[in-house]
C-alpha positions in Angstrom: -13.6 -11.3 -28.2 -9.8 -11.1 -27.7 -8.2 -12.1 -24.5 -10.0 -13.9 -21.7 -8.3 -14.4 -18.3 -9.5 -17.1 -16.0 -6.5 -17.3 -13.6 -6.9 -17.9 -10.0 -6.4 -14.2 -9.5 -10.0 -13.8 -10.7 -11.3 -15.0 -7.4 -12.6 -12.6 -4.8 -9.4 -13.1 -2.8 -7.4 -11.3 -5.4 -4.6 -13.8 -5.5 -4.5 -14.2 -1.7 -1.7 -13.0 0.6 1.0 -14.0 -1.9 -0.6 -11.6 -4.5 0.1 -8.6 -2.2 3.6 -9.8 -1.6 4.1 -9.6 -5.4 2.7 -6.0 -5.2 5.3 -5.3 -2.5 8.1 -6.7 -4.7 6.9 -4.6 -7.6 6.9 -1.5 -5.3 10.6 -2.1 -4.5 11.4 -2.5 -8.2 9.7 0.8 -9.0 11.7 2.5 -6.3 14.9 1.6 -8.0 13.8 1.8 -11.6 12.4 5.3 -11.4 14.0 6.5 -8.2 17.6 6.3 -9.5 16.8 7.8 -12.9 14.8 10.7 -11.6 17.3 11.4 -8.8 20.1 11.8 -11.3 19.9 15.6 -10.9 22.8 16.0 -8.4 24.8 13.5 -10.3 24.0 15.4 -13.6 25.4 18.6 -12.1 28.5 16.9 -10.6 29.4 15.1 -13.8 28.9 18.3 -15.9 31.2 20.2 -13.6 33.9 17.5 -13.3 34.3 16.9 -17.0 33.5 20.6 -17.9 30.9 19.4 -20.5 27.9 21.2 -22.0 24.4 20.5 -20.8 23.4 18.9 -24.1 26.3 16.4 -24.1 25.7 15.3 -20.5 21.9 15.1 -21.2 22.7 12.2 -23.6 23.4 10.1 -20.6 19.8 10.5 -19.5 18.5 10.1 -23.0 20.4 6.9 -23.7 19.3 5.4 -20.3 15.6 6.2 -21.1 16.0 5.1 -24.7 17.5 1.8 -23.9 15.3 1.1 -20.9 12.2 1.5 -22.9 13.5 0.5 -26.3 14.1 -3.1 -25.4 10.5 -3.5 -24.4 9.4 -5.9 -27.1 12.3 -8.2 -26.4 11.5 -8.1 -22.7 8.1 -9.6 -23.6 9.8 -12.4 -25.4 12.2 -13.0 -22.4 9.2 -13.2 -20.0 7.6 -15.9 -22.3 10.9 -17.9 -22.6 12.4 -17.7 -19.1 9.7 -16.2 -16.9 9.1 -13.1 -14.8 11.6 -14.1 -12.1 14.7 -14.7 -14.2 14.0 -11.7 -16.4 14.0 -9.3 -13.5 17.0 -11.0 -11.9 18.9 -10.5 -15.2 17.9 -6.8 -15.2 19.1 -6.5 -11.6 22.5 -7.9 -12.5 23.0 -5.6 -15.5 21.9 -2.4 -13.8 24.1 -3.1 -10.8 27.1 -3.8 -13.0 26.4 -0.7 -15.0 26.3 1.5 -11.9 29.6 0.0 -10.7 31.4 0.5 -14.0 30.2 4.1 -14.2 32.2 4.9 -11.1 35.4 4.4 -13.2 34.4 6.6 -16.1 37.3 8.5 -17.7 35.0 10.7 -19.8 31.3 11.3 -20.7 31.5 9.0 -23.7 32.3 6.1 -21.3 29.1 6.9 -19.3 27.1 6.7 -22.5 27.8 3.0 -22.4 28.1 2.1 -18.7 25.2 4.2 -17.4 23.2 4.9 -20.6 23.3 1.4 -22.1 24.0 -1.1 -19.3 21.8 0.6 -16.6 19.1 1.3 -19.2 19.1 -2.3 -20.4 19.0 -3.6 -16.8 16.0 -1.4 -15.8 14.3 -2.2 -19.1 14.3 -5.9 -18.2 12.8 -5.1 -14.8 9.9 -2.8 -15.5 7.4 -4.7 -17.7 7.5 -8.0 -15.7 7.6 -6.2 -12.3 4.5 -4.1 -13.1 2.7 -6.5 -15.4 2.7 -9.5 -13.0 0.4 -7.6 -10.6 -2.5 -7.9 -13.0 -2.2 -11.7 -12.9 -2.8 -11.7 -9.2 -4.9 -8.7 -8.4 -8.2 -8.0 -10.2 -10.9 -6.3 -8.2 -8.4 -4.0 -6.4 -6.1 -3.5 -9.3 -6.2 0.3 -9.1 -5.1 0.2 -5.4 -2.4 -2.4 -6.1 -1.1 -0.4 -9.1 -1.0 2.7 -6.9 0.9 0.9 -4.1 3.4 -0.5 -6.6 3.9 2.8 -8.4 4.4 4.8 -5.2 7.8 3.1 -5.0 8.9 5.5 -7.7 8.0 8.5 -5.6 9.6 7.1 -2.5 12.7 6.2 -4.5 13.1 9.8 -5.6 12.4 11.1 -2.1 15.0 8.8 -0.6 17.6 8.5 -3.3 18.0 12.2 -4.2 19.2 13.5 -0.8 21.1 10.3 -0.3 22.9 10.7 -3.6 23.7 14.4 -2.8 25.0 13.3 0.6 27.2 10.6 -0.9 28.6 12.9 -3.5 29.5 15.4 -0.8 31.3 12.8 1.3 32.6 10.3 -1.3 32.5 12.1 -4.6 30.3 11.1 -7.5 32.4 8.0 -8.1 32.1 6.7 -4.6 28.3 7.5 -4.7 27.9 5.3 -7.8 29.8 2.3 -6.1 27.4 2.5 -3.1 24.4 2.9 -5.3 25.5 -0.3 -7.2 25.4 -2.2 -4.0 22.0 -0.8 -3.0 20.6 -1.6 -6.4 21.4 -5.3 -6.0 18.4 -5.5 -3.6 16.4 -6.0 -6.8 17.3 -9.6 -6.6 15.3 -10.0 -3.5 12.2 -8.6 -5.1 12.6 -10.7 -8.2 12.5 -13.8 -6.0 8.8 -13.1 -5.4 7.8 -13.1 -9.0 6.4 -16.5 -9.5 3.5 -16.2 -12.0 0.3 -18.1 -11.7 -1.2 -20.3 -14.5 -3.6 -18.3 -16.7 -6.0 -19.3 -19.5 -6.4 -17.1 -22.5 -8.3 -17.3 -25.8 -6.3 -16.0 -28.6 -7.1 -16.2 -32.4 -9.9 -18.6 -31.6 -7.7 -21.2 -29.8 -7.9 -22.0 -26.1 -4.7 -22.9 -24.3 -3.6 -23.0 -20.7 -0.3 -21.0 -20.3 2.1 -21.0 -17.5 4.1 -17.8 -18.2 6.9 -19.0 -15.9 7.7 -22.0 -18.3 7.9 -22.6 -22.0 4.2 -23.4 -22.6 3.9 -20.2 -24.6 6.1 -21.4 -27.4 4.4 -22.0 -30.8 5.1 -24.5 -33.5 6.7 -22.7 -36.5 4.9 -25.2 -38.8 1.5 -23.9 -37.8 2.2 -20.2 -38.7 4.0 -18.3 -41.4 7.1 -16.3 -40.5 5.3 -13.0 -40.1 2.5 -14.7 -38.1 5.1 -16.3 -35.8 6.8 -12.9 -35.2 3.5 -11.2 -34.6 2.5 -13.9 -32.1 5.9 -13.9 -30.4 6.0 -10.1 -29.9 2.1 -9.6 -29.7 2.2 -6.9 -32.4 -1.4 -7.7 -33.1 -2.4 -5.6 -30.1 -1.9 -2.5 -32.3 -4.5 -3.7 -34.8 -6.9 -5.4 -32.3 -7.0 -2.3 -30.0 -6.8 1.0 -31.9 -7.0 2.9 -28.6 -3.7 1.2 -27.6 -2.0 2.7 -30.7 -3.3 6.2 -29.9 -2.1 5.8 -26.3 1.4 4.9 -27.5 1.6 7.9 -29.8 0.4 10.2 -27.0 3.0 8.6 -24.7 5.7 9.2 -27.3 5.0 12.9 -27.5 3.8 13.7 -24.0 5.9 11.5 -21.8 8.9 10.5 -23.9 9.6 14.0 -25.3 7.8 16.1 -22.8 8.7 14.8 -19.4 11.7 12.4 -19.1 14.4 15.0 -19.2 12.7 17.5 -17.0 13.8 16.1 -13.6 17.5 16.6 -14.4 16.9 20.0 -16.0 14.7 21.0 -13.1 17.7 20.8 -10.7 20.1 22.3 -13.2 17.7 25.3 -13.7 17.4 25.9 -10.0 21.2 25.9 -9.7 21.6 28.4 -12.5 18.8 30.6 -11.0 20.4 30.3 -7.6 17.0 30.0 -5.9 18.6 28.4 -2.8 21.7 26.8 -1.3 23.0 23.5 -2.9 21.5 21.4 -0.1 18.1 23.2 -0.6 18.3 22.7 -4.4 19.0 19.0 -3.9 15.9 18.7 -1.8 13.8 19.7 -4.9 14.2 16.2 -6.2 12.7 14.9 -2.9 9.8 17.4 -3.3 9.3 15.9 -6.8 9.2 12.5 -5.2 6.8 13.5 -2.4 4.5 15.0 -5.0 4.7 11.8 -7.1 3.7 9.7 -4.1 0.6 11.8 -3.5 -0.2 11.7 -7.2 0.1 8.0 -7.5 -2.0 7.4 -4.3 -4.7 9.7 -5.6 -5.4 7.6 -8.7 -7.8 5.1 -7.0 -9.8 8.0 -5.6 -9.8 9.8 -9.0 -11.0 6.6 -10.7 -13.7 6.2 -8.1 -15.0 9.8 -8.3 -14.7 10.2 -12.1 -17.7 10.8 -14.3 -18.8 7.7 -16.2 -17.8 9.2 -19.6 -14.2 9.8 -18.5 -12.4 6.5 -18.8 -8.8 6.0 -17.6 -7.4 6.9 -21.1 -9.2 10.3 -21.2 -8.1 11.0 -17.6 -4.6 10.3 -18.8 -4.9 12.9 -21.5 -6.3 15.5 -19.1 -3.4 15.1 -16.7 -0.9 15.4 -19.6 -2.5 18.8 -20.5 -2.3 19.9 -16.8 1.4 18.9 -16.6 2.1 20.9 -19.8 0.4 24.0 -18.4 2.4 23.6 -15.1 5.7 23.4 -17.0 4.9 26.6 -19.0 3.8 28.5 -15.9 7.0 27.5 -14.1 8.8 30.4 -15.7 7.0 32.6 -13.2 8.8 31.0 -10.3 11.5 33.3 -9.0 11.9 32.3 -5.3 12.7 29.0 -3.6 9.2 28.8 -2.2 7.5 29.2 -5.6 10.0 26.8 -7.2 9.4 24.1 -4.7 5.7 24.5 -5.1 6.1 24.0 -8.9 8.3 21.0 -8.3 5.7 19.4 -6.0 2.9 20.1 -8.5 4.9 18.6 -11.3 5.7 15.6 -9.2 2.1 15.1 -8.3 1.1 15.2 -12.0 3.9 13.0 -13.1 2.9 10.4 -10.5 -0.7 10.5 -11.6 0.4 10.2 -15.3 2.5 7.1 -14.6 -0.2 5.3 -12.6 -3.0 6.2 -14.9 -0.9 5.0 -17.9 -0.7 1.4 -16.4 -4.4 1.5 -15.6 -5.3 2.7 -19.1 -3.2 -0.1 -20.7 -4.9 -2.7 -18.5 -8.3 -1.4 -19.3 -7.6 -1.4 -23.0 -5.9 -4.8 -23.5 -7.0 -6.8 -20.4 -4.9 -8.2 -17.5 -3.3 -11.2 -19.2 -1.9 -9.0 -22.0 -0.7 -6.2 -19.7 2.9 -7.3 -19.7 2.9 -7.4 -23.5 1.3 -3.9 -23.7 3.9 -2.5 -21.2 6.6 -4.0 -23.4 5.2 -2.7 -26.7 4.5 0.9 -25.6 8.0 1.2 -24.2 9.8 1.9 -27.5 7.6 5.0 -28.0 8.9 6.4 -24.8 12.4 5.4 -25.8 12.4 7.3 -29.0 10.8 10.3 -27.3 13.3 10.1 -24.5 16.1 10.1 -27.1 14.8 13.3 -28.6 13.5 15.4 -25.7 16.4 15.8 -23.2 19.2 16.5 -25.7 16.9 19.0 -27.6 16.0 20.8 -24.4 19.7 20.8 -23.4 20.5 22.2 -26.9 17.9 24.9 -26.4 19.6 25.9 -23.1 23.0 26.0 -24.7 21.8 28.2 -27.5 19.6 30.6 -25.5 21.3 30.2 -22.0 17.8 30.0 -20.5 16.2 26.9 -19.1 12.9 28.7 -19.3 12.9 28.0 -23.0 13.6 24.4 -22.3 10.5 24.1 -20.1 8.4 25.9 -22.8 9.5 23.0 -25.0 8.6 20.4 -22.4 5.2 22.0 -21.7 4.3 22.2 -25.4 5.1 18.5 -25.9 3.0 17.5 -22.9 0.1 19.7 -24.2 0.3 18.1 -27.6 0.4 14.6 -26.2 -2.7 15.3 -24.1 -4.5 16.7 -27.2 -3.7 13.5 -29.2 -5.2 11.4 -26.4 -8.3 13.4 -25.9 -9.1 13.8 -29.6 -8.3 10.4 -31.2 -9.0 8.0 -28.3 -12.7 8.9 -28.5 -12.8 8.2 -32.3 -10.9 4.9 -32.0 -12.9 3.8 -29.0 -16.1 4.2 -31.0 -14.7 2.3 -34.0 -13.5 -0.5 -31.7 -16.9 -0.9 -30.0 -18.6 -1.1 -33.4 -16.2 -3.7 -34.6 -16.7 -5.7 -31.4 -20.5 -5.5 -31.8 -20.2 -6.8 -35.4 -18.0 -9.7 -34.3 -20.3 -10.6 -31.5 -23.3 -10.7 -33.9 -21.3 -12.8 -36.3 -20.3 -15.3 -33.6 -24.0 -15.6 -32.5 -25.1 -16.1 -36.0 -22.5 -18.8 -36.5 -23.5 -20.5 -33.2 -27.1 -20.6 -34.3 
């Protein structure tokens, strides 16, 4: 039933040496995509002070970036089908670098909504699904390890970029820092050059067809399908119907990750500055601690999957970690010293890294390797909408109550609710899907006989 992948990546060699070069390229892309966004804390503080703006207004920069980055997901899937993995990522590299450069000349916060929020967000949105999804076309048996290696780029990016950004701001101002970051970001072009996809075979809607996702072989004749069917095939919206667990995962991501997490790195630094838990340089290191924790969290996923009980699949593990992250956010209000705050930061980084890596694993386990890029593109708008809601609302809570503790109560509650959705409804949907698959298999056997 569904999608069947018989690419050369199915072999025991896992795509050969070139497959691991693709993993390395994906690792670099993740370092920029997530590293720059999650390292925005020092820039967030500098911009707020420079323009003398409220926390909620500056938070819209983060929200728009996240919203656009993930909101364009379905269209990224179409871009991959039309122009391929390589050109899609290169286009994203160009847009994000231009957006960072233009942001250096911002006369006000509203300008940054466009240059950083929209252009940088659009650029990174074009990078993520193909950069992560292409791994599944090359690596099969060791996908958990390959996914962990790729996603550790995010943690390393935060670890490196946050102190670098603070150092650049101290020496060149926030405008000079953005110019330099624009040049560094252009290295995404090098990674994109590696993304040549293999030919794959998939069985979809009862039709067998060999598809080279680098070319135009995935185009369909409009005469064969109605308008709605053509749109559904083009964007792969049928995944929501075919895999009910995928829809549950998307809703959980909307609440837990989109609303509950994406604004917390910026507010984490801002809260530490308000609480004066350390010197400015010590506070900027908190983002590095977040990155270090994220690295350990991402690398731990293959071990977690190996040691997990049989009844805990990757989707349920994802829900459990969401709950743990929510509890951590709520308990963070007990942190009064720098030592306790950096411990909380490391723990949150560890859990966020685990969440991100488990999410890709869960998507792949639900929809298969061939459709991973499509799934990454389709779940993205759920994070986008959540990211548009979460950070500004948390910033509004701070402006009204003058306490970031209340903002983190909000983040923690959203993470807890997202985990609850995953743990409750995934089990129900998974049972229904298995029953439907069993009925379809019996029907196919009866037809064959």
